[in-house]
Kinemage of the C-alpha trace (Angstrom):
@kinemage 1
@onewidth
@group {chain A} dominant
@subgroup {mainchain}
@vectorlist {calphas} color= white
{ca unk a 1} P 0.000 0.000 0.000
{ca unk a 2} L 1.421 3.373 -0.936
{ca unk a 3} L 1.239 6.566 1.087
{ca unk a 4} L 0.075 8.878 -1.680
{ca unk a 5} L -3.034 9.314 -3.760
{ca unk a 6} L -1.786 9.921 -7.260
{ca unk a 7} L -3.417 12.158 -9.810
{ca unk a 8} L -2.094 11.278 -13.236
{ca unk a 9} L -2.188 14.004 -15.857
{ca unk a 10} L -1.715 13.113 -19.506
{ca unk a 11} L -1.394 15.417 -22.491
{ca unk a 12} L 1.034 17.546 -24.418
{ca unk a 13} L 2.524 20.515 -22.544
{ca unk a 14} L 0.865 22.629 -25.239
{ca unk a 15} L -2.552 21.183 -24.399
{ca unk a 16} L -4.860 23.899 -23.039
{ca unk a 17} L -6.819 21.427 -20.885
{ca unk a 18} L -3.633 20.098 -19.285
{ca unk a 19} L -2.453 23.608 -18.433
{ca unk a 20} L -5.855 24.516 -17.005
{ca unk a 21} L -6.025 21.356 -14.853
{ca unk a 22} L -2.455 21.872 -13.721
{ca unk a 23} L -3.303 25.400 -12.573
{ca unk a 24} L -6.374 24.200 -10.675
{ca unk a 25} L -4.478 21.472 -8.846
{ca unk a 26} L -1.327 23.448 -8.143
{ca unk a 27} L -3.357 26.353 -6.719
{ca unk a 28} L -4.434 24.121 -3.797
{ca unk a 29} L -1.134 23.079 -2.134
{ca unk a 30} L -2.521 22.782 1.415
{ca unk a 31} L -5.538 20.744 0.303
{ca unk a 32} L -3.258 18.471 -1.731
{ca unk a 33} L -0.861 18.013 1.165
{ca unk a 34} L -3.687 17.283 3.612
{ca unk a 35} L -4.889 14.452 1.344
{ca unk a 36} L -1.390 13.191 0.458
{ca unk a 37} L -1.971 13.945 -3.213
{ca unk a 38} L 0.914 13.544 -5.629
{ca unk a 39} L 0.468 15.060 -9.088
{ca unk a 40} L 2.189 12.954 -11.743
{ca unk a 41} L 2.751 14.304 -15.235
{ca unk a 42} L 2.616 10.992 -17.010
{ca unk a 43} L 2.860 11.870 -20.685
{ca unk a 44} L 6.521 10.863 -20.949
{ca unk a 45} L 5.926 7.448 -19.423
{ca unk a 46} L 5.213 4.817 -22.062
{ca unk a 47} L 4.371 2.408 -19.234
{ca unk a 48} L 1.648 4.670 -17.834
{ca unk a 49} L 0.335 5.577 -21.297
{ca unk a 50} L -0.003 1.888 -22.052
{ca unk a 51} L -1.357 0.847 -18.642
{ca unk a 52} L -4.097 3.467 -18.712
{ca unk a 53} L -4.759 3.225 -22.481
{ca unk a 54} L -4.300 6.919 -23.073
{ca unk a 55} L -3.209 8.578 -26.311
{ca unk a 56} L 0.051 10.486 -25.927
{ca unk a 57} L -1.182 13.947 -26.943
{ca unk a 58} L -4.708 13.596 -25.546
{ca unk a 59} L -5.618 15.175 -22.207
{ca unk a 60} L -6.733 12.844 -19.453
{ca unk a 61} L -6.921 13.040 -15.670
{ca unk a 62} L -6.887 9.827 -13.646
{ca unk a 63} L -7.245 9.712 -9.864
{ca unk a 64} L -5.775 6.671 -8.127
{ca unk a 65} L -6.537 5.628 -4.575
{ca unk a 66} L -3.906 4.544 -2.096
{ca unk a 67} L -4.696 0.994 -3.155
{ca unk a 68} L -3.513 1.905 -6.657
{ca unk a 69} L -6.931 1.388 -8.216
{ca unk a 70} L -8.436 3.896 -10.606
{ca unk a 71} L -11.120 5.968 -8.881
{ca unk a 72} L -11.882 8.569 -11.566
{ca unk a 73} L -11.047 9.212 -15.199
{ca unk a 74} L -11.896 12.336 -17.144
{ca unk a 75} L -11.046 13.763 -20.546
{ca unk a 76} L -12.180 17.213 -19.455
{ca unk a 77} L -11.022 19.574 -16.719
{ca unk a 78} L -12.284 18.627 -13.251
{ca unk a 79} L -12.794 21.174 -10.444
{ca unk a 80} L -10.559 20.653 -7.413
{ca unk a 81} L -13.666 20.417 -5.219
{ca unk a 82} L -14.878 17.382 -7.197
{ca unk a 83} L -11.549 15.611 -6.792
{ca unk a 84} L -11.341 16.466 -3.090
{ca unk a 85} L -14.899 15.265 -2.477
{ca unk a 86} L -14.125 11.990 -4.210
{ca unk a 87} L -10.985 11.478 -2.135
{ca unk a 88} L -12.748 12.486 1.088
{ca unk a 89} L -15.398 9.812 0.431
{ca unk a 90} L -12.813 7.015 0.200
{ca unk a 91} L -12.746 4.641 3.194
{ca unk a 92} L -9.051 5.146 3.932
{ca unk a 93} L -9.514 8.919 3.873
{ca unk a 94} L -12.534 8.605 6.180
{ca unk a 95} L -10.315 6.738 8.655
{ca unk a 96} L -7.682 9.477 8.409
{ca unk a 97} L -10.299 12.149 9.132
{ca unk a 98} L -11.574 10.223 12.185
{ca unk a 99} L -8.019 9.935 13.536
{ca unk a 100} L -7.502 13.679 13.150
{ca unk a 101} L -10.685 14.484 15.054
């Protein structure tokens, strides 16, 4: 079991959707840290492109849980609040929240 929840971002650096999603995610450093989110720019990884069946230049966002399983996939920009709500609903995250309180 890993300690991070990975958000994989695919797409060319020239891709408008990638840049927009990057800005949304990177503008929330405290929220990301609180949830142990790691943003992975995966376009240069042939292994990840193949594993997640994503075209090299095409934008995609994939959220992975701590168990490594895919929890969300989108080909459009996703608001940070949607991603955070998804993560906060995960059982392992619920346990973390209970331990904090």
